[in-house]
A tleap script that builds the chain and sets N, CA, C and O, in Angstrom:
source leaprc.protein.ff14SB
mol = sequence {
  NMET VAL LYS GLN LEU ALA HIE THR SER ARG
  PHE SER ALA LEU GLN LEU ASP ASP VAL SER
  ILE GLN LEU GLY ILE SER LYS LYS ARG ILE
  SER ASN ALA PHE GLN ARG LEU LEU GLY LEU
  SER ALA ALA VAL TYR LEU ARG ASN GLU ARG
  MET LEU LEU ALA GLN ARG LEU LEU THR GLN
  THR SER LEU ALA THR GLU ASP ILE ALA VAL
  ARG VAL GLY PHE SER ASN SER ALA ASN PHE
  SER ASN ALA PHE ARG LYS HIE CYS GLY MET
  SER PRO THR ARG PHE ARG ASN THR ALA PRO
  LEU GLN ALA ILE THR SER LEU ARG GLY SER
  VAL ALA TRP ALA MET ASP VAL ALA SER ARG
  GLN GLU GLU CASP
}
set mol.1.N position { -99.466 21.986 -5.745 }
set mol.1.CA position { -99.688 22.312 -7.135 }
set mol.1.C position { -98.979 21.325 -8.053 }
set mol.1.O position { -99.533 20.942 -9.084 }
set mol.2.N position { -97.765 20.907 -7.702 }
set mol.2.CA position { -97.052 19.937 -8.523 }
set mol.2.C position { -97.826 18.623 -8.561 }
set mol.2.O position { -97.927 17.986 -9.609 }
set mol.3.N position { -98.375 18.219 -7.410 }
set mol.3.CA position { -99.169 16.995 -7.364 }
set mol.3.C position { -100.372 17.100 -8.287 }
set mol.3.O position { -100.722 16.130 -8.959 }
set mol.4.N position { -101.013 18.276 -8.330 }
set mol.4.CA position { -102.158 18.455 -9.224 }
set mol.4.C position { -101.725 18.346 -10.679 }
set mol.4.O position { -102.412 17.710 -11.479 }
set mol.5.N position { -100.613 18.948 -11.030 }
set mol.5.CA position { -100.114 18.856 -12.403 }
set mol.5.C position { -99.804 17.413 -12.773 }
set mol.5.O position { -100.050 16.986 -13.901 }
set mol.6.N position { -99.266 16.670 -11.823 }
set mol.6.CA position { -98.898 15.277 -12.086 }
set mol.6.C position { -100.111 14.415 -12.377 }
set mol.6.O position { -99.990 13.386 -13.042 }
set mol.7.N position { -101.267 14.812 -11.895 }
set mol.7.CA position { -102.461 14.002 -12.072 }
set mol.7.C position { -103.366 14.499 -13.196 }
set mol.7.O position { -104.480 13.998 -13.352 }
set mol.8.N position { -102.917 15.457 -13.966 }
set mol.8.CA position { -103.712 15.922 -15.100 }
set mol.8.C position { -103.513 14.989 -16.280 }
set mol.8.O position { -102.575 14.192 -16.297 }
set mol.9.N position { -104.379 15.086 -17.253 }
set mol.9.CA position { -104.277 14.211 -18.420 }
set mol.9.C position { -103.022 14.503 -19.242 }
set mol.9.O position { -102.591 13.653 -20.021 }
set mol.10.N position { -102.433 15.676 -19.084 }
set mol.10.CA position { -101.219 16.017 -19.825 }
set mol.10.C position { -99.970 15.569 -19.074 }
set mol.10.O position { -98.859 15.941 -19.453 }
set mol.11.N position { -100.134 14.782 -18.022 }
set mol.11.CA position { -99.040 14.398 -17.147 }
set mol.11.C position { -97.983 13.526 -17.793 }
set mol.11.O position { -96.811 13.629 -17.431 }
set mol.12.N position { -98.347 12.678 -18.731 }
set mol.12.CA position { -97.520 11.547 -19.121 }
set mol.12.C position { -96.031 11.842 -19.210 }
set mol.12.O position { -95.229 11.023 -18.761 }
set mol.13.N position { -95.634 12.960 -19.763 }
set mol.13.CA position { -94.206 13.238 -19.914 }
set mol.13.C position { -93.760 14.424 -19.060 }
set mol.13.O position { -92.740 15.051 -19.349 }
set mol.14.N position { -94.511 14.727 -18.025 }
set mol.14.CA position { -94.215 15.878 -17.191 }
set mol.14.C position { -92.837 15.739 -16.530 }
set mol.14.O position { -92.528 14.717 -15.917 }
set mol.15.N position { -92.044 16.755 -16.662 }
set mol.15.CA position { -90.713 16.801 -16.074 }
set mol.15.C position { -90.641 18.013 -15.154 }
set mol.15.O position { -91.478 18.913 -15.224 }
set mol.16.N position { -89.640 18.024 -14.301 }
set mol.16.CA position { -89.482 19.127 -13.360 }
set mol.16.C position { -89.323 20.460 -14.090 }
set mol.16.O position { -89.818 21.482 -13.615 }
set mol.17.N position { -88.645 20.464 -15.230 }
set mol.17.CA position { -88.507 21.694 -16.024 }
set mol.17.C position { -89.879 22.242 -16.425 }
set mol.17.O position { -90.122 23.447 -16.357 }
set mol.18.N position { -90.777 21.331 -16.848 }
set mol.18.CA position { -92.126 21.742 -17.253 }
set mol.18.C position { -92.885 22.361 -16.082 }
set mol.18.O position { -93.544 23.390 -16.226 }
set mol.19.N position { -92.779 21.720 -14.929 }
set mol.19.CA position { -93.467 22.208 -13.738 }
set mol.19.C position { -92.948 23.591 -13.367 }
set mol.19.O position { -93.731 24.485 -13.045 }
set mol.20.N position { -91.648 23.765 -13.412 }
set mol.20.CA position { -91.022 25.044 -13.076 }
set mol.20.C position { -91.536 26.157 -13.976 }
set mol.20.O position { -91.847 27.252 -13.506 }
set mol.21.N position { -91.624 25.876 -15.258 }
set mol.21.CA position { -92.102 26.875 -16.215 }
set mol.21.C position { -93.586 27.168 -15.990 }
set mol.21.O position { -93.994 28.329 -15.976 }
set mol.22.N position { -94.389 26.123 -15.814 }
set mol.22.CA position { -95.830 26.316 -15.638 }
set mol.22.C position { -96.164 27.087 -14.371 }
set mol.22.O position { -97.111 27.874 -14.350 }
set mol.23.N position { -95.390 26.863 -13.317 }
set mol.23.CA position { -95.667 27.531 -12.046 }
set mol.23.C position { -94.907 28.845 -11.879 }
set mol.23.O position { -95.232 29.648 -11.004 }
set mol.24.N position { -93.898 29.061 -12.717 }
set mol.24.CA position { -93.080 30.267 -12.580 }
set mol.24.C position { -92.229 30.246 -11.313 }
set mol.24.O position { -91.950 31.287 -10.718 }
set mol.25.N position { -91.825 29.048 -10.917 }
set mol.25.CA position { -91.013 28.857 -9.713 }
set mol.25.C position { -89.775 28.063 -10.108 }
set mol.25.O position { -89.843 27.183 -10.966 }
set mol.26.N position { -88.653 28.374 -9.486 }
set mol.26.CA position { -87.423 27.660 -9.828 }
set mol.26.C position { -87.513 26.184 -9.449 }
set mol.26.O position { -88.229 25.808 -8.521 }
set mol.27.N position { -86.768 25.354 -10.188 }
set mol.27.CA position { -86.717 23.923 -9.896 }
set mol.27.C position { -86.206 23.677 -8.478 }
set mol.27.O position { -86.696 22.793 -7.776 }
set mol.28.N position { -85.225 24.463 -8.071 }
set mol.28.CA position { -84.655 24.298 -6.738 }
set mol.28.C position { -85.712 24.552 -5.658 }
set mol.28.O position { -85.792 23.816 -4.675 }
set mol.29.N position { -86.511 25.587 -5.846 }
set mol.29.CA position { -87.546 25.909 -4.861 }
set mol.29.C position { -88.606 24.808 -4.803 }
set mol.29.O position { -89.079 24.453 -3.723 }
set mol.30.N position { -88.973 24.276 -5.955 }
set mol.30.CA position { -89.941 23.179 -5.998 }
set mol.30.C position { -89.372 21.954 -5.287 }
set mol.30.O position { -90.046 21.343 -4.458 }
set mol.31.N position { -88.143 21.603 -5.611 }
set mol.31.CA position { -87.522 20.433 -4.988 }
set mol.31.C position { -87.372 20.609 -3.483 }
set mol.31.O position { -87.606 19.672 -2.720 }
set mol.32.N position { -86.988 21.791 -3.059 }
set mol.32.CA position { -86.859 22.050 -1.615 }
set mol.32.C position { -88.207 21.897 -0.904 }
set mol.32.O position { -88.277 21.328 0.185 }
set mol.33.N position { -89.264 22.401 -1.520 }
set mol.33.CA position { -90.595 22.283 -0.921 }
set mol.33.C position { -91.010 20.815 -0.813 }
set mol.33.O position { -91.540 20.391 0.214 }
set mol.34.N position { -90.771 20.047 -1.864 }
set mol.34.CA position { -91.099 18.618 -1.815 }
set mol.34.C position { -90.294 17.910 -0.736 }
set mol.34.O position { -90.828 17.107 0.029 }
set mol.35.N position { -89.014 18.216 -0.686 }
set mol.35.CA position { -88.160 17.572 0.315 }
set mol.35.C position { -88.660 17.881 1.724 }
set mol.35.O position { -88.717 16.998 2.580 }
set mol.36.N position { -89.010 19.112 1.948 }
set mol.36.CA position { -89.477 19.542 3.267 }
set mol.36.C position { -90.833 18.931 3.622 }
set mol.36.O position { -91.041 18.502 4.756 }
set mol.37.N position { -91.757 18.890 2.657 }
set mol.37.CA position { -93.119 18.443 2.936 }
set mol.37.C position { -93.326 16.937 2.820 }
set mol.37.O position { -94.094 16.354 3.585 }
set mol.38.N position { -92.648 16.311 1.873 }
set mol.38.CA position { -92.884 14.889 1.614 }
set mol.38.C position { -91.684 14.000 1.891 }
set mol.38.O position { -91.802 12.775 1.914 }
set mol.39.N position { -90.526 14.622 2.101 }
set mol.39.CA position { -89.335 13.825 2.352 }
set mol.39.C position { -88.710 13.231 1.104 }
set mol.39.O position { -87.879 12.328 1.201 }
set mol.40.N position { -89.096 13.722 -0.067 }
set mol.40.CA position { -88.481 13.293 -1.315 }
set mol.40.C position { -88.505 14.447 -2.300 }
set mol.40.O position { -89.287 15.387 -2.158 }
set mol.41.N position { -87.651 14.365 -3.287 }
set mol.41.CA position { -87.583 15.454 -4.259 }
set mol.41.C position { -88.756 15.390 -5.226 }
set mol.41.O position { -89.403 14.354 -5.375 }
set mol.42.N position { -89.014 16.507 -5.874 }
set mol.42.CA position { -90.082 16.560 -6.880 }
set mol.42.C position { -89.775 15.602 -8.031 }
set mol.42.O position { -90.681 14.963 -8.567 }
set mol.43.N position { -88.515 15.502 -8.407 }
set mol.43.CA position { -88.138 14.599 -9.500 }
set mol.43.C position { -88.452 13.147 -9.139 }
set mol.43.O position { -88.948 12.396 -9.979 }
set mol.44.N position { -88.170 12.751 -7.910 }
set mol.44.CA position { -88.477 11.391 -7.463 }
set mol.44.C position { -89.987 11.181 -7.442 }
set mol.44.O position { -90.477 10.136 -7.871 }
set mol.45.N position { -90.719 12.162 -6.948 }
set mol.45.CA position { -92.187 12.075 -6.931 }
set mol.45.C position { -92.723 11.883 -8.348 }
set mol.45.O position { -93.547 11.000 -8.584 }
set mol.46.N position { -92.265 12.699 -9.285 }
set mol.46.CA position { -92.739 12.605 -10.662 }
set mol.46.C position { -92.371 11.254 -11.280 }
set mol.46.O position { -93.177 10.663 -11.998 }
set mol.47.N position { -91.165 10.764 -11.006 }
set mol.47.CA position { -90.747 9.454 -11.524 }
set mol.47.C position { -91.648 8.351 -10.951 }
set mol.47.O position { -92.066 7.449 -11.676 }
set mol.48.N position { -91.941 8.427 -9.652 }
set mol.48.CA position { -92.828 7.438 -9.037 }
set mol.48.C position { -94.210 7.464 -9.670 }
set mol.48.O position { -94.800 6.413 -9.925 }
set mol.49.N position { -94.727 8.657 -9.925 }
set mol.49.CA position { -96.038 8.773 -10.560 }
set mol.49.C position { -96.029 8.177 -11.965 }
set mol.49.O position { -96.994 7.535 -12.379 }
set mol.50.N position { -94.939 8.393 -12.692 }
set mol.50.CA position { -94.827 7.810 -14.037 }
set mol.50.C position { -94.831 6.289 -13.971 }
set mol.50.O position { -95.451 5.633 -14.808 }
set mol.51.N position { -94.142 5.723 -12.980 }
set mol.51.CA position { -94.096 4.269 -12.837 }
set mol.51.C position { -95.451 3.711 -12.405 }
set mol.51.O position { -95.833 2.624 -12.837 }
set mol.52.N position { -96.181 4.438 -11.560 }
set mol.52.CA position { -97.517 3.999 -11.167 }
set mol.52.C position { -98.462 3.995 -12.375 }
set mol.52.O position { -99.265 3.078 -12.547 }
set mol.53.N position { -98.350 5.023 -13.196 }
set mol.53.CA position { -99.162 5.067 -14.409 }
set mol.53.C position { -98.785 3.907 -15.331 }
set mol.53.O position { -99.664 3.275 -15.918 }
set mol.54.N position { -97.514 3.626 -15.460 }
set mol.54.CA position { -97.069 2.504 -16.297 }
set mol.54.C position { -97.627 1.186 -15.768 }
set mol.54.O position { -98.080 0.346 -16.547 }
set mol.55.N position { -97.598 1.001 -14.458 }
set mol.55.CA position { -98.152 -0.228 -13.880 }
set mol.55.C position { -99.639 -0.353 -14.209 }
set mol.55.O position { -100.118 -1.425 -14.581 }
set mol.56.N position { -100.347 0.740 -14.070 }
set mol.56.CA position { -101.779 0.711 -14.375 }
set mol.56.C position { -102.016 0.364 -15.841 }
set mol.56.O position { -102.867 -0.467 -16.156 }
set mol.57.N position { -101.264 0.999 -16.732 }
set mol.57.CA position { -101.430 0.736 -18.160 }
set mol.57.C position { -101.057 -0.701 -18.513 }
set mol.57.O position { -101.697 -1.316 -19.366 }
set mol.58.N position { -100.036 -1.232 -17.868 }
set mol.58.CA position { -99.636 -2.615 -18.130 }
set mol.58.C position { -100.690 -3.611 -17.670 }
set mol.58.O position { -100.923 -4.620 -18.334 }
set mol.59.N position { -101.318 -3.338 -16.552 }
set mol.59.CA position { -102.269 -4.307 -16.006 }
set mol.59.C position { -103.698 -4.097 -16.492 }
set mol.59.O position { -104.499 -5.032 -16.472 }
set mol.60.N position { -104.026 -2.898 -16.924 }
set mol.60.CA position { -105.423 -2.617 -17.262 }
set mol.60.C position { -105.677 -2.346 -18.739 }
set mol.60.O position { -106.810 -2.070 -19.134 }
set mol.61.N position { -104.629 -2.423 -19.556 }
set mol.61.CA position { -104.802 -2.225 -20.996 }
set mol.61.C position { -104.011 -3.290 -21.746 }
set mol.61.O position { -103.226 -4.033 -21.156 }
set mol.62.N position { -104.227 -3.349 -23.038 }
set mol.62.CA position { -103.438 -4.246 -23.881 }
set mol.62.C position { -102.446 -3.451 -24.738 }
set mol.62.O position { -101.948 -3.951 -25.746 }
set mol.63.N position { -102.169 -2.226 -24.331 }
set mol.63.CA position { -101.216 -1.406 -25.085 }
set mol.63.C position { -99.852 -2.079 -25.136 }
set mol.63.O position { -99.435 -2.734 -24.181 }
set mol.64.N position { -99.171 -1.915 -26.241 }
set mol.64.CA position { -97.807 -2.435 -26.372 }
set mol.64.C position { -96.883 -1.669 -25.428 }
set mol.64.O position { -97.119 -0.503 -25.113 }
set mol.65.N position { -95.838 -2.342 -24.990 }
set mol.65.CA position { -94.869 -1.720 -24.093 }
set mol.65.C position { -94.305 -0.442 -24.703 }
set mol.65.O position { -94.076 0.536 -23.991 }
set mol.66.N position { -94.079 -0.441 -26.012 }
set mol.66.CA position { -93.558 0.739 -26.696 }
set mol.66.C position { -94.518 1.927 -26.559 }
set mol.66.O position { -94.087 3.061 -26.351 }
set mol.67.N position { -95.809 1.658 -26.676 }
set mol.67.CA position { -96.810 2.713 -26.543 }
set mol.67.C position { -96.890 3.234 -25.109 }
set mol.67.O position { -97.036 4.435 -24.883 }
set mol.68.N position { -96.793 2.334 -24.158 }
set mol.68.CA position { -96.804 2.736 -22.752 }
set mol.68.C position { -95.577 3.588 -22.455 }
set mol.68.O position { -95.672 4.592 -21.750 }
set mol.69.N position { -94.437 3.195 -22.985 }
set mol.69.CA position { -93.204 3.965 -22.776 }
set mol.69.C position { -93.395 5.413 -23.207 }
set mol.69.O position { -93.022 6.335 -22.481 }
set mol.70.N position { -93.964 5.611 -24.366 }
set mol.70.CA position { -94.201 6.965 -24.873 }
set mol.70.C position { -95.215 7.697 -23.999 }
set mol.70.O position { -95.028 8.871 -23.678 }
set mol.71.N position { -96.280 7.014 -23.618 }
set mol.71.CA position { -97.323 7.656 -22.805 }
set mol.71.C position { -96.819 8.132 -21.451 }
set mol.71.O position { -97.316 9.121 -20.912 }
set mol.72.N position { -95.833 7.430 -20.900 }
set mol.72.CA position { -95.319 7.839 -19.588 }
set mol.72.C position { -94.043 8.670 -19.705 }
set mol.72.O position { -93.372 8.930 -18.706 }
set mol.73.N position { -93.713 9.084 -20.925 }
set mol.73.CA position { -92.669 10.078 -21.103 }
set mol.73.C position { -91.273 9.584 -21.399 }
set mol.73.O position { -90.308 10.321 -21.193 }
set mol.74.N position { -91.132 8.356 -21.878 }
set mol.74.CA position { -89.803 7.856 -22.233 }
set mol.74.C position { -89.615 7.949 -23.736 }
set mol.74.O position { -90.566 7.785 -24.500 }
set mol.75.N position { -88.404 8.209 -24.150 }
set mol.75.CA position { -88.134 8.383 -25.580 }
set mol.75.C position { -88.106 7.053 -26.326 }
set mol.75.O position { -88.311 7.021 -27.540 }
set mol.76.N position { -87.855 5.958 -25.615 }
set mol.76.CA position { -87.882 4.644 -26.252 }
set mol.76.C position { -88.177 3.562 -25.224 }
set mol.76.O position { -88.075 3.786 -24.018 }
set mol.77.N position { -88.541 2.397 -25.716 }
set mol.77.CA position { -88.960 1.322 -24.818 }
set mol.77.C position { -87.800 0.740 -24.019 }
set mol.77.O position { -88.011 0.220 -22.924 }
set mol.78.N position { -86.574 0.817 -24.546 }
set mol.78.CA position { -85.420 0.291 -23.802 }
set mol.78.C position { -85.188 1.113 -22.527 }
set mol.78.O position { -84.977 0.550 -21.453 }
set mol.79.N position { -85.227 2.437 -22.649 }
set mol.79.CA position { -85.070 3.284 -21.456 }
set mol.79.C position { -86.200 3.040 -20.461 }
set mol.79.O position { -85.973 2.970 -19.253 }
set mol.80.N position { -87.418 2.911 -20.981 }
set mol.80.CA position { -88.562 2.636 -20.126 }
set mol.80.C position { -88.384 1.300 -19.400 }
set mol.80.O position { -88.582 1.219 -18.188 }
set mol.81.N position { -88.016 0.268 -20.133 }
set mol.81.CA position { -87.855 -1.057 -19.528 }
set mol.81.C position { -86.797 -1.051 -18.432 }
set mol.81.O position { -86.984 -1.660 -17.379 }
set mol.82.N position { -85.685 -0.362 -18.679 }
set mol.82.CA position { -84.641 -0.274 -17.654 }
set mol.82.C position { -85.132 0.462 -16.408 }
set mol.82.O position { -84.881 0.022 -15.286 }
set mol.83.N position { -85.826 1.576 -16.603 }
set mol.83.CA position { -86.346 2.340 -15.466 }
set mol.83.C position { -87.418 1.540 -14.731 }
set mol.83.O position { -87.461 1.548 -13.501 }
set mol.84.N position { -88.273 0.859 -15.466 }
set mol.84.CA position { -89.332 0.059 -14.845 }
set mol.84.C position { -88.723 -1.075 -14.026 }
set mol.84.O position { -89.142 -1.329 -12.897 }
set mol.85.N position { -87.741 -1.750 -14.597 }
set mol.85.CA position { -87.076 -2.850 -13.897 }
set mol.85.C position { -86.419 -2.356 -12.610 }
set mol.85.O position { -86.498 -3.014 -11.572 }
set mol.86.N position { -85.785 -1.217 -12.685 }
set mol.86.CA position { -85.140 -0.643 -11.499 }
set mol.86.C position { -86.175 -0.281 -10.436 }
set mol.86.O position { -85.941 -0.480 -9.244 }
set mol.87.N position { -87.306 0.245 -10.864 }
set mol.87.CA position { -88.349 0.689 -9.934 }
set mol.87.C position { -89.141 -0.486 -9.342 }
set mol.87.O position { -89.438 -0.492 -8.147 }
set mol.88.N position { -89.478 -1.469 -10.167 }
set mol.88.CA position { -90.388 -2.553 -9.751 }
set mol.88.C position { -89.714 -3.896 -9.518 }
set mol.88.O position { -90.324 -4.816 -8.974 }
set mol.89.N position { -88.461 -4.008 -9.926 }
set mol.89.CA position { -87.765 -5.269 -9.714 }
set mol.89.C position { -88.043 -6.333 -10.758 }
set mol.89.O position { -87.663 -7.489 -10.574 }
set mol.90.N position { -88.699 -5.965 -11.853 }
set mol.90.CA position { -88.975 -6.900 -12.940 }
set mol.90.C position { -89.270 -6.117 -14.210 }
set mol.90.O position { -89.549 -4.919 -14.166 }
set mol.91.N position { -89.206 -6.802 -15.331 }
set mol.91.CA position { -89.479 -6.145 -16.608 }
set mol.91.C position { -90.964 -5.830 -16.738 }
set mol.91.O position { -91.793 -6.449 -16.070 }
set mol.92.N position { -91.300 -4.872 -17.593 }
set mol.92.CA position { -92.720 -4.583 -17.834 }
set mol.92.C position { -93.494 -5.806 -18.327 }
set mol.92.O position { -94.638 -6.016 -17.923 }
set mol.93.N position { -92.888 -6.605 -19.186 }
set mol.93.CA position { -93.563 -7.790 -19.709 }
set mol.93.C position { -93.830 -8.796 -18.600 }
set mol.93.O position { -94.922 -9.358 -18.519 }
set mol.94.N position { -92.844 -9.025 -17.749 }
set mol.94.CA position { -93.043 -9.953 -16.631 }
set mol.94.C position { -94.113 -9.415 -15.676 }
set mol.94.O position { -94.954 -10.171 -15.190 }
set mol.95.N position { -94.077 -8.121 -15.416 }
set mol.95.CA position { -95.085 -7.513 -14.553 }
set mol.95.C position { -96.476 -7.777 -15.114 }
set mol.95.O position { -97.374 -8.202 -14.387 }
set mol.96.N position { -96.652 -7.527 -16.399 }
set mol.96.CA position { -97.964 -7.719 -17.048 }
set mol.96.C position { -98.390 -9.183 -16.994 }
set mol.96.O position { -99.551 -9.485 -16.721 }
set mol.97.N position { -97.460 -10.080 -17.251 }
set mol.97.CA position { -97.804 -11.496 -17.348 }
set mol.97.C position { -98.011 -12.180 -16.004 }
set mol.97.O position { -98.680 -13.212 -15.941 }
set mol.98.N position { -97.462 -11.639 -14.945 }
set mol.98.CA position { -97.550 -12.310 -13.654 }
set mol.98.C position { -98.397 -11.567 -12.626 }
set mol.98.O position { -98.557 -12.040 -11.500 }
set mol.99.N position { -98.933 -10.425 -12.994 }
set mol.99.CA position { -99.753 -9.661 -12.051 }
set mol.99.C position { -101.020 -10.447 -11.713 }
set mol.99.O position { -101.715 -10.909 -12.617 }
set mol.100.N position { -101.328 -10.605 -10.426 }
set mol.100.CA position { -102.543 -11.326 -10.046 }
set mol.100.C position { -103.795 -10.487 -10.336 }
set mol.100.O position { -103.694 -9.304 -10.661 }
set mol.101.N position { -104.959 -11.101 -10.216 }
set mol.101.CA position { -106.219 -10.444 -10.545 }
set mol.101.C position { -106.404 -9.128 -9.807 }
set mol.101.O position { -106.833 -8.148 -10.415 }
set mol.102.N position { -106.090 -9.071 -8.502 }
set mol.102.CA position { -106.291 -7.820 -7.771 }
set mol.102.C position { -105.383 -6.715 -8.302 }
set mol.102.O position { -105.733 -5.539 -8.207 }
set mol.103.N position { -104.233 -7.065 -8.856 }
set mol.103.CA position { -103.357 -6.059 -9.448 }
set mol.103.C position { -103.940 -5.560 -10.762 }
set mol.103.O position { -103.794 -4.388 -11.110 }
set mol.104.N position { -104.593 -6.444 -11.480 }
set mol.104.CA position { -105.158 -6.070 -12.764 }
set mol.104.C position { -106.390 -5.189 -12.590 }
set mol.104.O position { -106.644 -4.313 -13.417 }
set mol.105.N position { -107.146 -5.407 -11.540 }
set mol.105.CA position { -108.402 -4.691 -11.377 }
set mol.105.C position { -108.291 -3.410 -10.574 }
set mol.105.O position { -109.248 -2.636 -10.530 }
set mol.106.N position { -107.158 -3.160 -9.938 }
set mol.106.CA position { -107.025 -1.907 -9.193 }
set mol.106.C position { -105.585 -1.447 -9.166 }
set mol.106.O position { -104.660 -2.257 -9.094 }
set mol.107.N position { -105.403 -0.133 -9.224 }
set mol.107.CA position { -104.057 0.420 -9.142 }
set mol.107.C position { -103.442 0.094 -7.793 }
set mol.107.O position { -102.265 -0.262 -7.722 }
set mol.108.N position { -104.212 0.207 -6.725 }
set mol.108.CA position { -103.694 -0.096 -5.396 }
set mol.108.C position { -103.185 -1.544 -5.353 }
set mol.108.O position { -102.142 -1.824 -4.761 }
set mol.109.N position { -103.924 -2.452 -5.981 }
set mol.109.CA position { -103.509 -3.849 -6.023 }
set mol.109.C position { -102.212 -4.036 -6.783 }
set mol.109.O position { -101.360 -4.815 -6.355 }
set mol.110.N position { -102.037 -3.341 -7.903 }
set mol.110.CA position { -100.814 -3.500 -8.688 }
set mol.110.C position { -99.612 -2.945 -7.939 }
set mol.110.O position { -98.523 -3.517 -8.000 }
set mol.111.N position { -99.800 -1.845 -7.238 }
set mol.111.CA position { -98.703 -1.253 -6.474 }
set mol.111.C position { -98.320 -2.170 -5.323 }
set mol.111.O position { -97.137 -2.430 -5.105 }
set mol.112.N position { -99.314 -2.665 -4.581 }
set mol.112.CA position { -99.035 -3.540 -3.446 }
set mol.112.C position { -98.351 -4.818 -3.910 }
set mol.112.O position { -97.402 -5.275 -3.273 }
set mol.113.N position { -98.815 -5.395 -5.001 }
set mol.113.CA position { -98.229 -6.621 -5.519 }
set mol.113.C position { -96.777 -6.387 -5.949 }
set mol.113.O position { -95.899 -7.185 -5.619 }
set mol.114.N position { -96.521 -5.305 -6.678 }
set mol.114.CA position { -95.164 -5.012 -7.145 }
set mol.114.C position { -94.220 -4.782 -5.972 }
set mol.114.O position { -93.076 -5.234 -5.999 }
set mol.115.N position { -94.688 -4.085 -4.946 }
set mol.115.CA position { -93.843 -3.830 -3.783 }
set mol.115.C position { -93.546 -5.134 -3.047 }
set mol.115.O position { -92.430 -5.326 -2.564 }
set mol.116.N position { -94.527 -6.033 -2.954 }
set mol.116.CA position { -94.320 -7.317 -2.300 }
set mol.116.C position { -93.297 -8.146 -3.064 }
set mol.116.O position { -92.403 -8.737 -2.457 }
set mol.117.N position { -93.416 -8.194 -4.383 }
set mol.117.CA position { -92.471 -8.950 -5.214 }
set mol.117.C position { -91.069 -8.367 -5.060 }
set mol.117.O position { -90.102 -9.112 -4.900 }
set mol.118.N position { -90.953 -7.045 -5.107 }
set mol.118.CA position { -89.642 -6.401 -4.989 }
set mol.118.C position { -89.020 -6.687 -3.628 }
set mol.118.O position { -87.817 -6.938 -3.549 }
set mol.119.N position { -89.807 -6.655 -2.553 }
set mol.119.CA position { -89.249 -6.910 -1.229 }
set mol.119.C position { -88.801 -8.364 -1.086 }
set mol.119.O position { -87.808 -8.642 -0.414 }
set mol.120.N position { -89.523 -9.288 -1.710 }
set mol.120.CA position { -89.094 -10.693 -1.657 }
set mol.120.C position { -87.802 -10.897 -2.432 }
set mol.120.O position { -86.970 -11.715 -2.039 }
set mol.121.N position { -87.620 -10.166 -3.530 }
set mol.121.CA position { -86.399 -10.282 -4.308 }
set mol.121.C position { -85.201 -9.741 -3.538 }
set mol.121.O position { -84.095 -10.268 -3.661 }
set mol.122.N position { -85.413 -8.687 -2.741 }
set mol.122.CA position { -84.328 -8.124 -1.937 }
set mol.122.C position { -83.892 -9.102 -0.868 }
set mol.122.O position { -82.715 -9.134 -0.510 }
set mol.123.N position { -84.825 -9.913 -0.339 }
set mol.123.CA position { -84.504 -10.868 0.703 }
set mol.123.C position { -83.674 -12.022 0.161 }
set mol.123.O position { -82.881 -12.614 0.892 }
set mol.124.N position { -83.853 -12.346 -1.123 }
set mol.124.CA position { -83.130 -13.486 -1.742 }
set mol.124.C position { -81.671 -13.211 -1.930 }
set mol.124.O position { -80.941 -14.066 -2.432 }
savepdb mol mol.pdb
quit
């Protein structure tokens, strides 16, 4: 159910508190279920989904970084940029400017490209 909520059009700023209220289940119970079933917490899952949406918006739209930050649930672009950099290993602007064609034309391509870049940076 949390996965379904994460993929709805109202997802952009979805937080664990929102999910708990909508489902009438405690945050702890939701997190425990995610940990047991997926091996990660619901909060981590939701954060990953927000970053995937940000990658898609960066590669497939011309929206300003500030607008993308708001759409994926950040209060300002500085917080978004820091979280994006931590997640992807580069700034949103660099991601947008250096993403290859396959990343621009498909979400799967953008995710694979970002993961490859991040793994190469860890090796350096």
